[in-house]
Kinemage of the C-alpha trace (Angstrom):
@kinemage 1
@onewidth
@group {chain A} dominant
@subgroup {mainchain}
@vectorlist {calphas} color= white
{ca unk a 1} P 151.301 20.637 100.737
{ca unk a 2} L 147.693 20.908 102.283
{ca unk a 3} L 147.628 18.466 105.168
{ca unk a 4} L 144.898 18.379 107.885
{ca unk a 5} L 143.482 15.083 109.357
{ca unk a 6} L 141.335 14.382 112.080
{ca unk a 7} L 144.075 13.981 114.646
{ca unk a 8} L 145.132 17.546 113.827
{ca unk a 9} L 141.842 18.998 113.699
{ca unk a 10} L 141.195 17.569 117.394
{ca unk a 11} L 143.785 20.135 118.539
{ca unk a 12} L 142.202 23.217 117.309
{ca unk a 13} L 142.847 26.167 119.507
{ca unk a 14} L 139.279 27.195 120.243
{ca unk a 15} L 139.967 30.158 122.446
{ca unk a 16} L 141.987 31.587 119.365
{ca unk a 17} L 139.094 30.528 117.082
{ca unk a 18} L 136.587 31.986 119.436
{ca unk a 19} L 138.070 35.267 119.988
{ca unk a 20} L 138.588 35.668 116.246
{ca unk a 21} L 135.077 34.955 115.424
{ca unk a 22} L 133.766 37.489 118.184
{ca unk a 23} L 136.092 40.130 116.870
{ca unk a 24} L 134.719 39.283 113.129
{ca unk a 25} L 131.143 39.562 114.671
{ca unk a 26} L 131.701 42.926 116.361
{ca unk a 27} L 133.487 44.367 113.262
{ca unk a 28} L 130.277 43.551 111.239
{ca unk a 29} L 128.001 45.019 113.845
{ca unk a 30} L 130.022 48.389 113.893
{ca unk a 31} L 130.357 48.532 110.115
{ca unk a 32} L 126.905 48.238 109.621
{ca unk a 33} L 126.385 51.351 111.728
{ca unk a 34} L 129.437 53.212 110.530
{ca unk a 35} L 128.452 52.873 106.816
{ca unk a 36} L 124.564 53.039 107.235
{ca unk a 37} L 122.819 54.475 104.194
{ca unk a 38} L 119.176 53.409 103.914
{ca unk a 39} L 119.264 54.727 100.203
{ca unk a 40} L 122.385 52.862 99.235
{ca unk a 41} L 122.666 50.236 96.537
{ca unk a 42} L 125.984 47.989 97.082
{ca unk a 43} L 127.874 47.216 93.962
{ca unk a 44} L 129.802 43.785 94.945
{ca unk a 45} L 132.641 44.185 92.842
{ca unk a 46} L 131.070 44.457 89.594
{ca unk a 47} L 129.193 41.096 89.746
{ca unk a 48} L 125.933 42.320 91.247
{ca unk a 49} L 124.152 45.521 92.792
{ca unk a 50} L 122.418 44.728 95.965
{ca unk a 51} L 120.032 46.693 98.202
{ca unk a 52} L 121.478 46.834 101.601
{ca unk a 53} L 121.736 49.598 103.822
{ca unk a 54} L 125.600 49.416 104.521
{ca unk a 55} L 127.780 48.916 101.680
{ca unk a 56} L 130.878 48.707 103.878
{ca unk a 57} L 129.329 45.941 106.128
{ca unk a 58} L 128.137 43.863 103.145
{ca unk a 59} L 131.585 43.873 101.582
{ca unk a 60} L 133.380 43.062 104.574
{ca unk a 61} L 131.037 39.937 105.105
{ca unk a 62} L 132.599 38.877 101.592
{ca unk a 63} L 135.979 39.508 102.877
{ca unk a 64} L 135.382 37.526 106.106
{ca unk a 65} L 134.113 34.706 104.298
{ca unk a 66} L 137.111 34.637 101.784
{ca unk a 67} L 139.275 35.182 104.705
{ca unk a 68} L 137.872 32.156 106.645
{ca unk a 69} L 138.783 30.128 103.526
{ca unk a 70} L 142.237 31.714 103.542
{ca unk a 71} L 142.691 30.778 107.194
{ca unk a 72} L 141.930 27.295 106.538
{ca unk a 73} L 144.347 27.274 103.638
{ca unk a 74} L 146.919 28.692 106.454
{ca unk a 75} L 145.902 25.853 108.885
{ca unk a 76} L 146.346 23.283 106.311
{ca unk a 77} L 149.904 24.103 105.034
{ca unk a 78} L 152.785 22.550 107.145
{ca unk a 79} L 155.236 24.963 108.774
{ca unk a 80} L 158.128 23.380 106.764
{ca unk a 81} L 156.739 24.717 103.499
{ca unk a 82} L 156.984 28.372 105.010
{ca unk a 83} L 160.457 27.652 106.154
{ca unk a 84} L 161.496 26.414 102.565
{ca unk a 85} L 159.642 29.343 100.750
{ca unk a 86} L 159.993 32.205 102.977
{ca unk a 87} L 162.504 33.868 100.830
{ca unk a 88} L 160.492 33.315 97.593
{ca unk a 89} L 157.499 35.124 99.420
{ca unk a 90} L 159.888 37.920 100.609
{ca unk a 91} L 160.968 38.387 96.922
{ca unk a 92} L 157.554 38.457 95.518
{ca unk a 93} L 156.455 41.087 98.104
{ca unk a 94} L 159.519 43.090 97.227
{ca unk a 95} L 158.502 42.887 93.615
{ca unk a 96} L 154.779 43.848 94.207
{ca unk a 97} L 156.236 46.882 96.458
{ca unk a 98} L 158.399 47.815 93.409
{ca unk a 99} L 155.248 47.646 91.052
{ca unk a 100} L 153.008 49.938 93.182
{ca unk a 101} L 155.940 52.493 93.075
{ca unk a 102} L 155.883 51.990 89.066
{ca unk a 103} L 152.208 51.860 88.209
{ca unk a 104} L 150.051 51.818 91.616
{ca unk a 105} L 146.671 53.295 92.053
{ca unk a 106} L 146.786 56.755 93.500
{ca unk a 107} L 144.066 57.307 96.215
{ca unk a 108} L 143.839 60.207 98.546
{ca unk a 109} L 147.336 61.359 97.236
{ca unk a 110} L 149.198 58.156 98.147
{ca unk a 111} L 150.213 55.385 95.737
{ca unk a 112} L 149.403 51.994 97.813
{ca unk a 113} L 147.311 49.720 95.691
{ca unk a 114} L 147.509 47.819 92.613
{ca unk a 115} L 144.469 47.878 90.547
{ca unk a 116} L 143.321 44.186 89.857
{ca unk a 117} L 140.230 45.170 88.054
{ca unk a 118} L 137.462 43.877 90.237
{ca unk a 119} L 139.213 45.138 93.565
{ca unk a 120} L 142.418 47.066 94.624
{ca unk a 121} L 145.380 45.143 96.311
{ca unk a 122} L 147.556 46.743 98.984
{ca unk a 123} L 150.889 44.820 98.633
{ca unk a 124} L 152.193 46.204 101.956
{ca unk a 125} L 149.682 44.166 104.034
{ca unk a 126} L 151.262 41.016 102.427
{ca unk a 127} L 154.919 42.319 103.055
{ca unk a 128} L 154.314 42.149 106.582
{ca unk a 129} L 153.782 38.506 106.373
{ca unk a 130} L 156.450 37.738 104.002
{ca unk a 131} L 158.839 39.698 106.305
{ca unk a 132} L 157.963 37.926 109.419
{ca unk a 133} L 158.470 34.315 107.661
{ca unk a 134} L 161.978 35.572 106.208
{ca unk a 135} L 162.973 36.895 109.514
{ca unk a 136} L 162.172 33.648 111.156
{ca unk a 137} L 163.819 31.612 108.933
{ca unk a 138} L 167.128 33.823 109.037
{ca unk a 139} L 166.954 33.991 112.797
{ca unk a 140} L 166.303 30.277 113.473
{ca unk a 141} L 169.161 29.372 111.075
{ca unk a 142} L 171.633 31.848 112.464
{ca unk a 143} L 171.144 32.095 116.085
{ca unk a 144} L 173.440 34.308 118.387
{ca unk a 145} L 176.840 32.820 118.022
{ca unk a 146} L 177.314 32.855 121.735
{ca unk a 147} L 174.209 30.921 122.535
{ca unk a 148} L 172.610 33.768 124.206
{ca unk a 149} L 172.174 37.213 122.384
{ca unk a 150} L 173.272 39.160 119.514
{ca unk a 151} L 176.136 41.463 118.680
{ca unk a 152} L 175.221 44.147 116.878
{ca unk a 153} L 177.407 43.046 113.890
{ca unk a 154} L 175.243 40.005 113.535
{ca unk a 155} L 172.132 41.955 112.825
{ca unk a 156} L 173.467 43.642 109.722
{ca unk a 157} L 171.525 41.019 107.474
{ca unk a 158} L 168.344 40.983 109.518
{ca unk a 159} L 168.111 44.751 109.725
{ca unk a 160} L 168.751 45.031 106.102
{ca unk a 161} L 165.762 42.765 105.473
{ca unk a 162} L 163.721 44.894 107.535
{ca unk a 163} L 164.826 48.100 105.782
{ca unk a 164} L 164.085 47.322 102.108
{ca unk a 165} L 160.243 47.005 102.357
{ca unk a 166} L 159.924 49.686 105.035
{ca unk a 167} L 161.866 52.012 102.630
{ca unk a 168} L 159.438 50.808 99.545
{ca unk a 169} L 156.504 51.509 101.865
{ca unk a 170} L 157.695 54.750 103.144
{ca unk a 171} L 157.736 56.104 99.447
{ca unk a 172} L 153.888 55.428 98.862
{ca unk a 173} L 153.936 57.320 101.318
{ca unk a 174} L 152.533 54.888 104.337
{ca unk a 175} L 154.341 55.867 107.635
{ca unk a 176} L 151.980 53.790 109.760
{ca unk a 177} L 152.372 50.348 107.835
{ca unk a 178} L 156.365 50.999 107.378
{ca unk a 179} L 156.255 51.575 111.281
{ca unk a 180} L 154.416 48.494 112.160
{ca unk a 181} L 156.601 46.211 109.526
{ca unk a 182} L 159.734 47.592 111.432
{ca unk a 183} L 158.094 46.760 114.961
{ca unk a 184} L 157.270 43.221 113.915
{ca unk a 185} L 160.798 42.561 112.494
{ca unk a 186} L 162.471 44.088 115.621
{ca unk a 187} L 160.276 42.436 117.866
{ca unk a 188} L 161.505 38.986 116.521
{ca unk a 189} L 164.940 39.997 116.983
{ca unk a 190} L 164.531 40.926 120.685
{ca unk a 191} L 162.627 37.818 121.112
{ca unk a 192} L 166.039 36.088 120.285
{ca unk a 193} L 167.941 38.117 122.408
{ca unk a 194} L 170.235 41.037 121.812
{ca unk a 195} L 173.024 42.450 123.927
{ca unk a 196} L 172.406 45.767 125.930
{ca unk a 197} L 175.416 47.407 124.326
{ca unk a 198} L 173.810 46.577 120.929
{ca unk a 199} L 170.435 48.209 122.172
{ca unk a 200} L 172.258 51.417 123.310
{ca unk a 201} L 174.286 51.729 120.186
{ca unk a 202} L 171.127 51.250 117.853
{ca unk a 203} L 169.185 53.966 119.927
{ca unk a 204} L 172.000 56.431 119.531
{ca unk a 205} L 172.084 55.604 115.885
{ca unk a 206} L 168.466 56.225 115.609
{ca unk a 207} L 168.722 59.655 117.606
{ca unk a 208} L 171.328 61.076 115.368
{ca unk a 209} L 169.181 60.056 112.140
{ca unk a 210} L 166.113 61.331 113.698
{ca unk a 211} L 166.629 64.775 112.464
{ca unk a 212} L 167.366 63.911 108.589
{ca unk a 213} L 164.517 61.263 109.055
{ca unk a 214} L 162.124 64.122 110.219
{ca unk a 215} L 162.998 66.094 107.095
{ca unk a 216} L 162.327 63.106 104.896
{ca unk a 217} L 158.626 63.092 106.123
{ca unk a 218} L 155.945 64.626 103.811
{ca unk a 219} L 154.587 68.042 105.277
{ca unk a 220} L 151.370 66.532 106.205
{ca unk a 221} L 152.943 63.731 108.349
{ca unk a 222} L 155.128 66.288 110.184
{ca unk a 223} L 152.011 68.310 110.933
{ca unk a 224} L 150.005 64.998 112.262
{ca unk a 225} L 153.014 64.404 114.682
{ca unk a 226} L 153.095 68.108 115.667
{ca unk a 227} L 149.534 68.460 116.087
{ca unk a 228} L 149.527 65.448 118.436
{ca unk a 229} L 150.975 67.726 121.114
{ca unk a 230} L 148.329 70.503 120.576
{ca unk a 231} L 145.278 69.471 118.353
{ca unk a 232} L 143.658 72.873 118.992
{ca unk a 233} L 146.562 74.723 116.979
{ca unk a 234} L 144.906 73.490 113.737
{ca unk a 235} L 141.338 72.126 114.747
{ca unk a 236} L 139.918 72.132 110.885
{ca unk a 237} L 143.319 70.974 109.504
{ca unk a 238} L 145.741 68.446 110.710
{ca unk a 239} L 144.083 68.405 114.198
{ca unk a 240} L 140.522 67.657 112.440
{ca unk a 241} L 140.832 63.822 112.988
{ca unk a 242} L 142.190 63.705 116.387
{ca unk a 243} L 139.645 66.254 117.783
{ca unk a 244} L 136.591 64.719 116.185
{ca unk a 245} L 137.667 61.362 117.152
{ca unk a 246} L 138.166 62.326 120.739
{ca unk a 247} L 134.714 63.988 120.966
{ca unk a 248} L 133.039 60.635 119.683
{ca unk a 249} L 134.978 58.468 122.096
{ca unk a 250} L 134.392 60.886 125.031
{ca unk a 251} L 130.861 61.471 124.158
{ca unk a 252} L 130.273 57.730 124.623
{ca unk a 253} L 130.656 58.053 128.348
{ca unk a 254} L 129.877 54.905 130.337
{ca unk a 255} L 127.572 52.799 128.501
{ca unk a 256} L 127.483 54.765 124.993
{ca unk a 257} L 124.563 56.636 122.944
{ca unk a 258} L 123.169 53.511 121.680
{ca unk a 259} L 123.497 51.589 118.362
{ca unk a 260} L 123.022 53.831 115.312
{ca unk a 261} L 122.759 56.924 117.673
{ca unk a 262} L 126.216 58.147 117.385
{ca unk a 263} L 126.060 61.744 116.302
{ca unk a 264} L 129.836 61.909 115.059
{ca unk a 265} L 129.420 58.903 113.054
{ca unk a 266} L 126.070 59.049 111.677
{ca unk a 267} L 126.365 62.900 110.731
{ca unk a 268} L 129.775 62.335 109.062
{ca unk a 269} L 131.840 64.510 111.498
{ca unk a 270} L 134.056 61.566 112.033
{ca unk a 271} L 136.405 60.965 109.053
{ca unk a 272} L 137.455 57.603 108.025
{ca unk a 273} L 134.651 56.177 110.280
{ca unk a 274} L 134.721 52.613 108.613
{ca unk a 275} L 138.611 52.295 108.388
{ca unk a 276} L 141.093 53.832 110.738
{ca unk a 277} L 138.456 55.569 113.114
{ca unk a 278} L 136.375 52.543 113.474
{ca unk a 279} L 137.114 52.192 117.183
{ca unk a 280} L 135.892 55.747 117.797
{ca unk a 281} L 132.205 54.515 116.412
{ca unk a 282} L 132.192 51.710 118.534
{ca unk a 283} L 133.178 53.889 121.623
{ca unk a 284} L 130.678 56.417 121.011
{ca unk a 285} L 127.738 53.915 120.575
{ca unk a 286} L 128.865 51.415 123.397
{ca unk a 287} L 130.723 53.741 125.477
{ca unk a 288} L 133.733 52.984 128.106
{ca unk a 289} L 131.951 49.395 129.065
{ca unk a 290} L 131.720 48.230 125.335
{ca unk a 291} L 135.239 49.420 124.610
{ca unk a 292} L 136.746 47.553 127.587
{ca unk a 293} L 134.551 44.603 126.182
{ca unk a 294} L 136.392 44.851 122.850
{ca unk a 295} L 139.817 45.214 124.211
{ca unk a 296} L 139.175 42.001 126.239
{ca unk a 297} L 138.381 40.229 123.299
{ca unk a 298} L 141.785 41.511 121.624
{ca unk a 299} L 143.584 40.596 124.895
{ca unk a 300} L 142.019 37.034 124.476
{ca unk a 301} L 143.220 36.760 121.151
{ca unk a 302} L 146.791 38.022 121.659
{ca unk a 303} L 147.356 35.954 124.931
{ca unk a 304} L 146.189 32.832 123.076
{ca unk a 305} L 148.750 33.461 120.335
{ca unk a 306} L 151.360 33.821 122.833
{ca unk a 307} L 150.380 30.642 124.381
{ca unk a 308} L 150.812 29.064 120.906
{ca unk a 309} L 154.352 30.729 120.815
{ca unk a 310} L 155.263 29.272 124.158
{ca unk a 311} L 154.240 25.792 123.276
{ca unk a 312} L 155.922 25.681 119.833
{ca unk a 313} L 158.710 22.896 119.752
{ca unk a 314} L 160.829 24.240 117.093
{ca unk a 315} L 162.471 27.797 116.963
{ca unk a 316} L 160.965 28.539 113.397
{ca unk a 317} L 157.365 28.057 114.338
{ca unk a 318} L 157.859 29.920 117.792
{ca unk a 319} L 159.386 33.108 115.721
{ca unk a 320} L 156.482 32.966 112.980
{ca unk a 321} L 153.775 32.672 115.905
{ca unk a 322} L 155.783 35.461 117.778
{ca unk a 323} L 155.898 37.777 114.527
{ca unk a 324} L 152.025 37.562 113.946
{ca unk a 325} L 151.223 37.985 117.396
{ca unk a 326} L 153.443 41.113 117.433
{ca unk a 327} L 151.844 42.288 114.222
{ca unk a 328} L 148.328 42.099 115.664
{ca unk a 329} L 149.535 43.625 118.999
{ca unk a 330} L 151.244 46.702 117.239
{ca unk a 331} L 148.053 47.272 115.281
{ca unk a 332} L 145.812 47.473 118.276
{ca unk a 333} L 148.016 49.494 120.436
{ca unk a 334} L 148.621 52.149 117.573
{ca unk a 335} L 145.359 52.304 116.291
{ca unk a 336} L 143.408 52.607 119.885
{ca unk a 337} L 146.288 54.961 120.591
{ca unk a 338} L 145.928 57.080 117.457
{ca unk a 339} L 141.950 57.587 118.149
{ca unk a 340} L 142.207 58.815 121.613
{ca unk a 341} L 144.953 61.223 120.904
{ca unk a 342} L 148.175 59.424 122.315
{ca unk a 343} L 149.763 58.734 118.916
{ca unk a 344} L 149.744 60.708 115.764
{ca unk a 345} L 147.388 59.479 112.988
{ca unk a 346} L 149.278 57.170 110.749
{ca unk a 347} L 146.633 55.178 108.919
{ca unk a 348} L 146.972 51.755 110.728
{ca unk a 349} L 143.388 49.834 110.773
{ca unk a 350} L 142.127 47.839 113.608
{ca unk a 351} L 142.356 43.997 113.175
{ca unk a 352} L 139.446 42.148 112.152
{ca unk a 353} L 137.307 45.316 112.759
{ca unk a 354} L 138.363 47.953 110.434
{ca unk a 355} L 136.936 47.736 106.598
{ca unk a 356} L 139.386 46.441 103.952
{ca unk a 357} L 140.186 43.326 101.881
{ca unk a 358} L 143.980 43.211 101.931
{ca unk a 359} L 144.031 43.568 105.548
{ca unk a 360} L 141.751 41.114 106.460
{ca unk a 361} L 143.213 38.394 103.961
{ca unk a 362} L 146.622 38.905 105.272
{ca unk a 363} L 145.404 38.707 108.958
{ca unk a 364} L 143.200 35.613 108.520
{ca unk a 365} L 146.003 33.981 106.635
{ca unk a 366} L 148.481 34.768 109.632
{ca unk a 367} L 145.827 33.335 112.003
{ca unk a 368} L 145.681 30.388 110.176
{ca unk a 369} L 149.493 29.895 110.322
{ca unk a 370} L 149.316 30.252 114.213
{ca unk a 371} L 146.459 27.704 114.228
{ca unk a 372} L 148.422 25.444 112.078
{ca unk a 373} L 151.482 25.792 114.537
{ca unk a 374} L 149.249 25.017 117.490
{ca unk a 375} L 147.549 21.974 116.031
{ca unk a 376} L 151.104 20.350 115.224
{ca unk a 377} L 152.910 21.184 118.295
{ca unk a 378} L 152.828 17.443 119.296
{ca unk a 379} L 153.682 16.294 115.744
{ca unk a 380} L 156.894 18.189 115.426
{ca unk a 381} L 160.023 16.144 113.961
{ca unk a 382} L 163.759 17.575 113.662
{ca unk a 383} L 164.502 18.785 110.343
C-alpha cells in the first residue's frame, strides 16, 4: 500500500509544502501568545507534566509532529487505494458519528467528541475527508449522462451521501462543521457541471425549506445569526463573541500592538482565543499588515492545491484534490468572515492555525493526499 520512491519524491510540490510549513509555524507563534501563562504546567496527554508557558502551543507542537507523519502516510498511499476503499471510509465515518450520538463526550453543551482515554477525537473532522473521497468515486464513476452537466435527477444519490453525515453532525449540534461538509460535497458536484435549471430548482427548494430549517436550529444558533445584523442588541450575550473579536481586530490597526501585547487576548476578554478566534489574536498583535501576510500564505496554499487539481491526469484524483482544496477554502473564508463580523459564529477553526488535534490530523492527511496526487501525476495509468 505504501509506495514512495526517489523518482516520486523528486516531484514533491515544494510550494505546497512551504506554504504548509509557514502556516504551521505561524500557528505555533500565535498559540504561544494566545495561551501564554507563565505559571502553567502542561499535562501532555497523561504521559508527563512539563513546565511550559503555553499549554496550547506545546500540545499543538505534538499534534503537528504527528500530523507530519500522517501527511507522509497520505503521500505514500496510492490514489487507487482511496478509490477502492472510499465507501469503507464513508461507512466508518458514519459509524463514528452514530457513536458520538450514542455515547459521545459533552463539552460546552455539545456532544461532538469520542473519549479515547488519552485524548478526545472529533469524528466530524474525519467525516469531511471520508465524504469527499466517496463523492469523488461516485462522481468519477457516474459522470453526467450527456457528457456535459448533471440533471437534478442524477444528483439524488450524491445529495443523499452529503445529507446523511450532515444530519448526524447537525444533531451534535455543530452547524459550522455541517455547513462546511455540505460546501465540500456541493463544490465537487459543481466541479463536474450542473444544468442551470437544476441549480435554479435546488435554490427554490432551499428557499422553501428555509423556514422549517430555521425552526430546527437551537435557540443559541438562531441568536447568533440574528445578532450578526446587530451585535449591539445583545453585547453581553450572543453578540459578545463578535463584539470582542471586532475590537481585537480593529485595535491592531496597521502594524499591531506587538507580540504578546494584545489586551483582548492577554486579559482574556476574547473568548475561544486559541481555537475559533485565533485570527483575532493574530490581527491584534500583528495588525493589518500581518493579517495580509497570513492571508497571502493561505492564498499560496490554496492556489498550489488548485494547480495540483488542474494537472491531475484522472478524474478521481482531480475530484479528490479539488474537494480537499474546497475544504480548506471554506474553512478559511468562514473563519475569517466570522471573526470580523461578516458571518455568524459557527465554530469553524482556522486551518493549520487554530488549536486542535482532530482537525490538524485530518487536514494534514488531506494535504498528504494532495501531495501524493501531485507527485504521481506523470505516473498515471488507466484503470
